[in-house]
N, C-alpha and C positions, 0 to 999 in steps of 0.2 A: 504494500500500500504506500509506503514512504517513497518508493521508487516512482510511482505514478505521480505523487505530489512533486517530487523533484523535477520530473519531466514537464509537468504543467507549469511550474514556476519558471523553468528554463525558457519555455515558449513565451512567458510574460516578460522575459528579459531580467528576471531576478536570479541572483547567483546563489550557489549552495551556501556561501558564507552567511547570507541573510537568512536562508532557510533554517539552518541549524542553530540560529540565534547568536552567532558570534558577533554580529553587528546588527544594529537596528537603525537604519538611516532615518526612519520616520514612520508615522502612522500609515497603515495600508500596505506595509511591506510583508514579504513572505514570513518573516519572523513573527509578526503579530498574528497572522492567519494560522500558522502552525501552532503557536502557543495557545491560541483561543480555541481552535477546533481539532487539532491533531488530525487523525485520519478521517474524521467527519467532514473535513474540508472537501474531500473528494465528492461529496454529495452535491455541492454547489459550484465547485471549481470546474467540473467537467474536464474539458481538454485545455482549459486556460485561454481559449481564443477570445478575442473581443466580442464575437457573437454570443458565446456562452456567458461571459461576464456581464454583458450589457454595458450601459453607460455608467460612468463614474459619477455618482450623485453628489457627493462631497469628496474632498481629497481622501483617498484610501478606502472608500465605501462604494462598492459596485452594486448594481441592481440584483445580481445573482445572490449576493450575500444578504441583501435586504429581504428578498423573497424567501430565502432559507430561514432567516430569523423570524419572519412573520408566520410562515407555514409550519415550521417544525419546532420553534422555540417560543411561539406565541407572543412575540414582541408586538406591542400595540401602537407605539408612538415613538417620536424621536427621542424623548427622554429615556425610554426603555432601551432603544437601540444604541444611542450614543453614550449613555452613562452606565447603565446596568450591564449590558451585554458586551460592549466592545471597548469602552473607555476612550473612544475616539474623541469625545467632547473635550478632553484635556488638550487636544492639539488643533481644534477647529475654531474658525471664527464664529461669533455669536449668531450669525444668520443661518448657520448650518441646521439648527433645529427646525426653523421654518421650511427650509428646503426639503429636509427629510420628511417632515409632517405632510407637506404638500404632495410628495411622491407617494407616501402611504395612502393618503386620501384618494388620489387619482387611480391607484392600483388595487384598491380594496373592493 
C-alpha cells in the first residue's frame, strides 16, 4: 500500500523525503497527507492525477480530500475540516473558511 502512495505522490511531483516526513515544506504536502491518513489516503488519492484530485480549494486542500472527509468522516463544515480534521487552519488565510463552506454548500 505504501508503494502505491509513493507512486501517487511521485506523479504529484512530491518527493519521498516529504512522504516519509523528513521534511514538511508546508500544508498540503505529502507528509501531512501520510501523517493524517496513512494508507487510507489511497481511498481519495487514486492515481494522484489532477483529474482525480480535483481543484485545489484552498492551499493544500483538494476536492478529493474534501469529498472523502464529508462522505467517510462526516465532516460538516469548514470548521470541522480545517480545524478538527486537518489542522490546515493554522496555515491558511482567514477567508479560507468561507471558501471551504461555500464549496461544501455547493456540493452537498
